[in-house]
MISERO-134841 format. One line per field, with one value per atom (N, C-alpha, C): residue number from 1; residue in one letter; atom name; x, y, z. Coordinates in steps of 0.05 Angstrom, whole numbers, plus 5000, padded with zeros to 4 digits. Layout:
<rs>
n <- NUM / ...
res <- a / ...
atom <- CA / ...
X <- X / ...
Y <- Y / ...
Z <- Z / ...
</rs>
This chain:
<rs>
n <- 1 / 1 / 1 / 2 / 2 / 2 / 3 / 3 / 3 / 4 / 4 / 4 / 5 / 5 / 5 / 6 / 6 / 6 / 7 / 7 / 7 / 8 / 8 / 8 / 9 / 9 / 9 / 10 / 10 / 10 / 11 / 11 / 11 / 12 / 12 / 12 / 13 / 13 / 13 / 14 / 14 / 14 / 15 / 15 / 15 / 16 / 16 / 16 / 17 / 17 / 17 / 18 / 18 / 18 / 19 / 19 / 19 / 20 / 20 / 20 / 21 / 21 / 21 / 22 / 22 / 22 / 23 / 23 / 23 / 24 / 24 / 24 / 25 / 25 / 25 / 26 / 26 / 26 / 27 / 27 / 27 / 28 / 28 / 28 / 29 / 29 / 29 / 30 / 30 / 30 / 31 / 31 / 31 / 32 / 32 / 32 / 33 / 33 / 33 / 34 / 34 / 34 / 35 / 35 / 35 / 36 / 36 / 36 / 37 / 37 / 37 / 38 / 38 / 38 / 39 / 39 / 39 / 40 / 40 / 40 / 41 / 41 / 41 / 42 / 42 / 42 / 43 / 43 / 43 / 44 / 44 / 44 / 45 / 45 / 45 / 46 / 46 / 46 / 47 / 47 / 47 / 48 / 48 / 48 / 49 / 49 / 49 / 50 / 50 / 50 / 51 / 51 / 51 / 52 / 52 / 52 / 53 / 53 / 53 / 54 / 54 / 54 / 55 / 55 / 55 / 56 / 56 / 56 / 57 / 57 / 57 / 58 / 58 / 58 / 59 / 59 / 59 / 60 / 60 / 60 / 61 / 61 / 61 / 62 / 62 / 62 / 63 / 63 / 63 / 64 / 64 / 64 / 65 / 65 / 65 / 66 / 66 / 66 / 67 / 67 / 67 / 68 / 68 / 68 / 69 / 69 / 69 / 70 / 70 / 70 / 71 / 71 / 71 / 72 / 72 / 72 / 73 / 73 / 73 / 74 / 74 / 74 / 75 / 75 / 75 / 76 / 76 / 76 / 77 / 77 / 77 / 78 / 78 / 78 / 79 / 79 / 79 / 80 / 80 / 80 / 81 / 81 / 81 / 82 / 82 / 82 / 83 / 83 / 83 / 84 / 84 / 84 / 85 / 85 / 85 / 86 / 86 / 86 / 87 / 87 / 87 / 88 / 88 / 88 / 89 / 89 / 89 / 90 / 90 / 90 / 91 / 91 / 91 / 92 / 92 / 92 / 93 / 93 / 93 / 94 / 94 / 94 / 95 / 95 / 95 / 96 / 96 / 96 / 97 / 97 / 97 / 98 / 98 / 98 / 99 / 99 / 99 / 100 / 100 / 100 / 101 / 101 / 101 / 102 / 102 / 102 / 103 / 103 / 103 / 104 / 104 / 104 / 105 / 105 / 105 / 106 / 106 / 106 / 107 / 107 / 107 / 108 / 108 / 108 / 109 / 109 / 109 / 110 / 110 / 110 / 111 / 111 / 111 / 112 / 112 / 112 / 113 / 113 / 113 / 114 / 114 / 114 / 115 / 115 / 115 / 116 / 116 / 116 / 117 / 117 / 117 / 118 / 118 / 118 / 119 / 119 / 119 / 120 / 120 / 120 / 121 / 121 / 121 / 122 / 122 / 122 / 123 / 123 / 123 / 124 / 124 / 124 / 125 / 125 / 125 / 126 / 126 / 126 / 127 / 127 / 127 / 128 / 128 / 128 / 129 / 129 / 129
res <- m / m / m / p / p / p / i / i / i / a / a / a / r / r / r / h / h / h / l / l / l / l / l / l / w / w / w / i / i / i / d / d / d / s / s / s / a / a / a / a / a / a / a / a / a / a / a / a / s / s / s / a / a / a / g / g / g / f / f / f / f / f / f / v / v / v / l / l / l / l / l / l / l / l / l / a / a / a / s / s / s / w / w / w / l / l / l / s / s / s / e / e / e / l / l / l / y / y / y / r / r / r / l / l / l / p / p / p / h / h / h / g / g / g / l / l / l / l / l / l / l / l / l / f / f / f / i / i / i / g / g / g / a / a / a / v / v / v / n / n / n / l / l / l / l / l / l / y / y / y / a / a / a / g / g / g / y / y / y / a / a / a / g / g / g / s / s / s / l / l / l / a / a / a / i / i / i / r / r / r / r / r / r / k / k / k / r / r / r / p / p / p / r / r / r / a / a / a / l / l / l / l / l / l / y / y / y / v / v / v / l / l / l / i / i / i / i / i / i / g / g / g / n / n / n / t / t / t / l / l / l / w / w / w / m / m / m / g / g / g / m / m / m / c / c / c / l / l / l / a / a / a / l / l / l / a / a / a / l / l / l / r / r / r / f / f / f / a / a / a / g / g / g / h / h / h / a / a / a / a / a / a / p / p / p / l / l / l / a / a / a / l / l / l / a / a / a / h / h / h / l / l / l / i / i / i / g / g / g / e / e / e / a / a / a / l / l / l / f / f / f / v / v / v / g / g / g / a / a / a / l / l / l / a / a / a / v / v / v / c / c / c / e / e / e / w / w / w / r / r / r / w / w / w / r / r / r / a / a / a / q / q / q / i / i / i / c / c / c / g / g / g / l / l / l / p / p / p / e / e / e / a / a / a / a / a / a
atom <- N / CA / C / N / CA / C / N / CA / C / N / CA / C / N / CA / C / N / CA / C / N / CA / C / N / CA / C / N / CA / C / N / CA / C / N / CA / C / N / CA / C / N / CA / C / N / CA / C / N / CA / C / N / CA / C / N / CA / C / N / CA / C / N / CA / C / N / CA / C / N / CA / C / N / CA / C / N / CA / C / N / CA / C / N / CA / C / N / CA / C / N / CA / C / N / CA / C / N / CA / C / N / CA / C / N / CA / C / N / CA / C / N / CA / C / N / CA / C / N / CA / C / N / CA / C / N / CA / C / N / CA / C / N / CA / C / N / CA / C / N / CA / C / N / CA / C / N / CA / C / N / CA / C / N / CA / C / N / CA / C / N / CA / C / N / CA / C / N / CA / C / N / CA / C / N / CA / C / N / CA / C / N / CA / C / N / CA / C / N / CA / C / N / CA / C / N / CA / C / N / CA / C / N / CA / C / N / CA / C / N / CA / C / N / CA / C / N / CA / C / N / CA / C / N / CA / C / N / CA / C / N / CA / C / N / CA / C / N / CA / C / N / CA / C / N / CA / C / N / CA / C / N / CA / C / N / CA / C / N / CA / C / N / CA / C / N / CA / C / N / CA / C / N / CA / C / N / CA / C / N / CA / C / N / CA / C / N / CA / C / N / CA / C / N / CA / C / N / CA / C / N / CA / C / N / CA / C / N / CA / C / N / CA / C / N / CA / C / N / CA / C / N / CA / C / N / CA / C / N / CA / C / N / CA / C / N / CA / C / N / CA / C / N / CA / C / N / CA / C / N / CA / C / N / CA / C / N / CA / C / N / CA / C / N / CA / C / N / CA / C / N / CA / C / N / CA / C / N / CA / C / N / CA / C / N / CA / C / N / CA / C / N / CA / C / N / CA / C / N / CA / C / N / CA / C / N / CA / C / N / CA / C / N / CA / C / N / CA / C / N / CA / C / N / CA / C / N / CA / C / N / CA / C / N / CA / C / N / CA / C / N / CA / C / N / CA / C / N / CA / C
X <- 4583 / 4603 / 4606 / 4595 / 4602 / 4629 / 4647 / 4676 / 4686 / 4668 / 4678 / 4675 / 4655 / 4648 / 4674 / 4686 / 4709 / 4736 / 4739 / 4767 / 4781 / 4777 / 4790 / 4801 / 4786 / 4805 / 4823 / 4821 / 4836 / 4867 / 4856 / 4879 / 4904 / 4882 / 4898 / 4912 / 4900 / 4909 / 4935 / 4935 / 4953 / 4977 / 4975 / 5000 / 5013 / 4990 / 5004 / 5026 / 5009 / 5025 / 5053 / 5049 / 5068 / 5098 / 5083 / 5105 / 5122 / 5095 / 5111 / 5125 / 5130 / 5145 / 5167 / 5168 / 5198 / 5204 / 5195 / 5212 / 5221 / 5202 / 5217 / 5237 / 5245 / 5254 / 5284 / 5280 / 5295 / 5317 / 5333 / 5373 / 5364 / 5351 / 5345 / 5344 / 5328 / 5311 / 5333 / 5347 / 5371 / 5390 / 5400 / 5422 / 5407 / 5381 / 5365 / 5362 / 5356 / 5335 / 5371 / 5386 / 5415 / 5395 / 5385 / 5369 / 5391 / 5391 / 5407 / 5381 / 5389 / 5367 / 5360 / 5368 / 5355 / 5327 / 5337 / 5315 / 5299 / 5292 / 5277 / 5264 / 5280 / 5265 / 5252 / 5255 / 5237 / 5207 / 5212 / 5190 / 5175 / 5184 / 5163 / 5150 / 5169 / 5151 / 5131 / 5133 / 5116 / 5090 / 5093 / 5072 / 5053 / 5065 / 5061 / 5044 / 5053 / 5042 / 5014 / 5015 / 5001 / 4969 / 4975 / 4962 / 4949 / 4961 / 4947 / 4918 / 4935 / 4915 / 4887 / 4895 / 4866 / 4857 / 4866 / 4847 / 4835 / 4850 / 4829 / 4804 / 4804 / 4786 / 4766 / 4778 / 4759 / 4736 / 4752 / 4727 / 4716 / 4712 / 4690 / 4670 / 4655 / 4619 / 4617 / 4616 / 4621 / 4649 / 4652 / 4688 / 4686 / 4700 / 4697 / 4711 / 4699 / 4714 / 4736 / 4749 / 4779 / 4798 / 4786 / 4806 / 4808 / 4787 / 4791 / 4805 / 4804 / 4831 / 4851 / 4855 / 4884 / 4898 / 4877 / 4893 / 4903 / 4876 / 4879 / 4902 / 4910 / 4933 / 4958 / 4957 / 4968 / 4986 / 4966 / 4976 / 4983 / 4969 / 4984 / 5015 / 5023 / 5050 / 5060 / 5055 / 5065 / 5073 / 5050 / 5053 / 5081 / 5081 / 5101 / 5130 / 5135 / 5157 / 5164 / 5144 / 5159 / 5162 / 5154 / 5168 / 5190 / 5194 / 5226 / 5242 / 5234 / 5259 / 5272 / 5241 / 5255 / 5273 / 5264 / 5276 / 5310 / 5308 / 5334 / 5357 / 5343 / 5361 / 5359 / 5349 / 5342 / 5371 / 5399 / 5421 / 5434 / 5427 / 5433 / 5417 / 5400 / 5373 / 5374 / 5364 / 5360 / 5332 / 5329 / 5304 / 5274 / 5281 / 5259 / 5258 / 5275 / 5275 / 5259 / 5261 / 5248 / 5217 / 5222 / 5191 / 5168 / 5187 / 5173 / 5160 / 5175 / 5185 / 5149 / 5155 / 5134 / 5111 / 5113 / 5086 / 5065 / 5086 / 5072 / 5056 / 5075 / 5062 / 5036 / 5037 / 5011 / 4994 / 4998 / 4979 / 4964 / 4975 / 4973 / 4955 / 4968 / 4952 / 4927 / 4922 / 4894 / 4879 / 4892 / 4875 / 4868 / 4890 / 4877 / 4855 / 4863 / 4839 / 4811 / 4811 / 4788 / 4768 / 4789 / 4780 / 4766 / 4774 / 4769 / 4745 / 4744 / 4720 / 4698 / 4698 / 4684 / 4678 / 4679 / 4686 / 4665 / 4649 / 4613 / 4609 / 4612 / 4600 / 4621 / 4643 / 4663 / 4654 / 4647 / 4647 / 4610 / 4604 / 4573 / 4547 / 4559 / 4541 / 4524 / 4499 / 4488 / 4500 / 4499 / 4512 / 4520 / 4501 / 4502 / 4525 / 4526 / 4548 / 4576
Y <- 4896 / 4879 / 4889 / 4871 / 4872 / 4886 / 4868 / 4872 / 4904 / 4915 / 4947 / 4969 / 4961 / 4983 / 4976 / 4962 / 4961 / 4957 / 4966 / 4958 / 4990 / 5010 / 5033 / 5019 / 5007 / 5003 / 4980 / 4956 / 4943 / 4948 / 4966 / 4982 / 4995 / 5010 / 5029 / 5014 / 4997 / 4972 / 4958 / 4948 / 4939 / 4954 / 4979 / 4998 / 5005 / 5010 / 5015 / 4987 / 4967 / 4943 / 4937 / 4942 / 4941 / 4962 / 4981 / 5013 / 5012 / 4999 / 4992 / 4979 / 4948 / 4927 / 4936 / 4944 / 4951 / 4974 / 4996 / 5014 / 4996 / 4988 / 4977 / 4956 / 4939 / 4912 / 4926 / 4960 / 4959 / 4946 / 4953 / 4938 / 4915 / 4898 / 4869 / 4867 / 4874 / 4873 / 4875 / 4904 / 4905 / 4886 / 4870 / 4851 / 4822 / 4820 / 4791 / 4798 / 4824 / 4824 / 4835 / 4839 / 4854 / 4871 / 4897 / 4921 / 4940 / 4975 / 4995 / 5003 / 5007 / 5009 / 5031 / 5050 / 5076 / 5066 / 5050 / 5045 / 5031 / 5018 / 5002 / 5029 / 5047 / 5069 / 5083 / 5087 / 5100 / 5089 / 5061 / 5041 / 5042 / 5038 / 5036 / 5072 / 5084 / 5115 / 5121 / 5114 / 5112 / 5099 / 5076 / 5054 / 5070 / 5090 / 5098 / 5119 / 5134 / 5162 / 5152 / 5132 / 5126 / 5111 / 5101 / 5090 / 5107 / 5129 / 5153 / 5167 / 5173 / 5184 / 5160 / 5133 / 5117 / 5119 / 5119 / 5112 / 5141 / 5167 / 5197 / 5190 / 5174 / 5178 / 5153 / 5131 / 5108 / 5119 / 5140 / 5152 / 5172 / 5185 / 5190 / 5189 / 5199 / 5187 / 5202 / 5217 / 5217 / 5222 / 5206 / 5202 / 5218 / 5240 / 5255 / 5235 / 5231 / 5209 / 5219 / 5246 / 5263 / 5249 / 5250 / 5234 / 5208 / 5195 / 5167 / 5158 / 5173 / 5174 / 5176 / 5198 / 5196 / 5167 / 5161 / 5136 / 5118 / 5107 / 5090 / 5095 / 5119 / 5126 / 5120 / 5133 / 5126 / 5085 / 5080 / 5050 / 5043 / 5049 / 5039 / 5050 / 5080 / 5092 / 5068 / 5063 / 5047 / 5023 / 5010 / 4979 / 4985 / 5000 / 5012 / 5010 / 5027 / 5033 / 5007 / 4986 / 4965 / 4944 / 4942 / 4933 / 4931 / 4960 / 4971 / 4964 / 4971 / 4962 / 4932 / 4917 / 4892 / 4890 / 4896 / 4892 / 4911 / 4930 / 4948 / 4927 / 4918 / 4898 / 4866 / 4853 / 4832 / 4818 / 4824 / 4816 / 4815 / 4825 / 4832 / 4825 / 4831 / 4821 / 4796 / 4794 / 4774 / 4765 / 4728 / 4728 / 4728 / 4732 / 4741 / 4768 / 4782 / 4815 / 4825 / 4803 / 4807 / 4798 / 4778 / 4767 / 4784 / 4790 / 4821 / 4841 / 4858 / 4876 / 4872 / 4844 / 4836 / 4826 / 4809 / 4818 / 4838 / 4854 / 4888 / 4898 / 4895 / 4905 / 4895 / 4865 / 4856 / 4859 / 4862 / 4872 / 4890 / 4924 / 4946 / 4947 / 4935 / 4931 / 4920 / 4898 / 4887 / 4903 / 4923 / 4939 / 4963 / 4972 / 4997 / 4987 / 4961 / 4949 / 4950 / 4934 / 4933 / 4961 / 4981 / 5005 / 5023 / 5014 / 5036 / 5016 / 4992 / 4976 / 4980 / 4982 / 4988 / 5017 / 5040 / 5065 / 5082 / 5068 / 5085 / 5080 / 5047 / 5042 / 5053 / 5058 / 5063 / 5090 / 5106 / 5136 / 5146 / 5120 / 5120 / 5125 / 5124 / 5136 / 5117 / 5116 / 5088 / 5079 / 5050 / 5035 / 5041 / 5061 / 5062 / 5086 / 5105 / 5121 / 5121
Z <- 4941 / 4952 / 4978 / 5001 / 5021 / 5040 / 5026 / 5030 / 5029 / 5000 / 4995 / 5020 / 5037 / 5059 / 5073 / 5075 / 5097 / 5079 / 5058 / 5035 / 5049 / 5047 / 5066 / 5096 / 5107 / 5131 / 5131 / 5116 / 5105 / 5094 / 5074 / 5069 / 5083 / 5105 / 5118 / 5149 / 5153 / 5172 / 5155 / 5136 / 5118 / 5118 / 5108 / 5111 / 5128 / 5155 / 5175 / 5188 / 5184 / 5205 / 5181 / 5157 / 5150 / 5149 / 5147 / 5158 / 5180 / 5201 / 5239 / 5239 / 5224 / 5230 / 5211 / 5185 / 5172 / 5179 / 5194 / 5212 / 5236 / 5252 / 5275 / 5274 / 5253 / 5240 / 5220 / 5213 / 5185 / 5193 / 5213 / 5217 / 5210 / 5220 / 5220 / 5189 / 5185 / 5151 / 5129 / 5137 / 5123 / 5116 / 5137 / 5134 / 5128 / 5136 / 5123 / 5092 / 5091 / 5065 / 5040 / 5045 / 5033 / 5026 / 5029 / 5021 / 5042 / 5033 / 5038 / 5062 / 5087 / 5104 / 5104 / 5093 / 5086 / 5066 / 5041 / 5033 / 5049 / 5067 / 5083 / 5104 / 5112 / 5129 / 5109 / 5079 / 5063 / 5064 / 5057 / 5054 / 5073 / 5099 / 5123 / 5128 / 5119 / 5126 / 5101 / 5088 / 5060 / 5068 / 5074 / 5078 / 5100 / 5123 / 5149 / 5139 / 5125 / 5112 / 5098 / 5081 / 5066 / 5080 / 5104 / 5118 / 5135 / 5144 / 5154 / 5129 / 5108 / 5086 / 5082 / 5070 / 5073 / 5101 / 5121 / 5141 / 5151 / 5139 / 5148 / 5123 / 5106 / 5086 / 5094 / 5117 / 5123 / 5142 / 5159 / 5179 / 5161 / 5146 / 5129 / 5122 / 5130 / 5124 / 5088 / 5087 / 5063 / 5047 / 5027 / 5015 / 4988 / 4985 / 4958 / 4937 / 4919 / 4895 / 4882 / 4887 / 4883 / 4901 / 4927 / 4942 / 4942 / 4939 / 4929 / 4907 / 4881 / 4865 / 4873 / 4880 / 4901 / 4909 / 4926 / 4934 / 4914 / 4898 / 4874 / 4866 / 4854 / 4843 / 4856 / 4884 / 4903 / 4902 / 4909 / 4904 / 4881 / 4861 / 4829 / 4822 / 4840 / 4839 / 4856 / 4880 / 4896 / 4882 / 4874 / 4860 / 4842 / 4822 / 4802 / 4813 / 4839 / 4853 / 4866 / 4882 / 4889 / 4868 / 4846 / 4828 / 4812 / 4808 / 4805 / 4820 / 4851 / 4869 / 4869 / 4861 / 4862 / 4839 / 4808 / 4783 / 4788 / 4814 / 4812 / 4831 / 4854 / 4871 / 4858 / 4846 / 4839 / 4836 / 4830 / 4834 / 4855 / 4872 / 4901 / 4920 / 4928 / 4940 / 4954 / 4978 / 4988 / 4964 / 4962 / 4953 / 4973 / 4999 / 5010 / 5011 / 5006 / 5003 / 4972 / 4951 / 4926 / 4931 / 4939 / 4948 / 4963 / 4986 / 5005 / 4980 / 4962 / 4947 / 4929 / 4907 / 4895 / 4908 / 4927 / 4954 / 4955 / 4960 / 4964 / 4941 / 4923 / 4893 / 4890 / 4887 / 4883 / 4904 / 4926 / 4948 / 4938 / 4934 / 4934 / 4907 / 4881 / 4859 / 4866 / 4877 / 4884 / 4890 / 4916 / 4923 / 4903 / 4895 / 4873 / 4845 / 4845 / 4829 / 4836 / 4867 / 4882 / 4889 / 4899 / 4900 / 4880 / 4853 / 4828 / 4817 / 4822 / 4811 / 4831 / 4866 / 4881 / 4887 / 4879 / 4879 / 4886 / 4869 / 4877 / 4904 / 4912 / 4936 / 4956 / 4955 / 4974 / 4974 / 4959 / 4962 / 4973 / 4972 / 4981 / 4958 / 4929 / 4915 / 4903 / 4890 / 4874 / 4860 / 4848 / 4842 / 4806 / 4800 / 4770 / 4765 / 4796 / 4784 / 4781
</rs>
């Protein structure tokens, strides 16, 4: 699958963009989303840290399988965290906030599935591995 070669770059760029904009607009988003400012700072910071990790894997010629598994587990855990936050704030947050959290959960969940499915190609191993 040709996209497999670029999946880590997509993952890193998406997380970096999300983190940058959430941090940049945290005060405004806090009012718009009706979510705590500190929570948005946390979400933005986690996205930036995650982007750095995914980017560090993307630039490697050889990607150890264990490091890719950490990324996949991270995506899966973040998906769960986003869904838990959506449930936690469902009675208080604006619909746009819930859409953001659920959308991010779906996106990172899809990344985890694709990274798992194409792990051999991402790590530069033969298809049967």
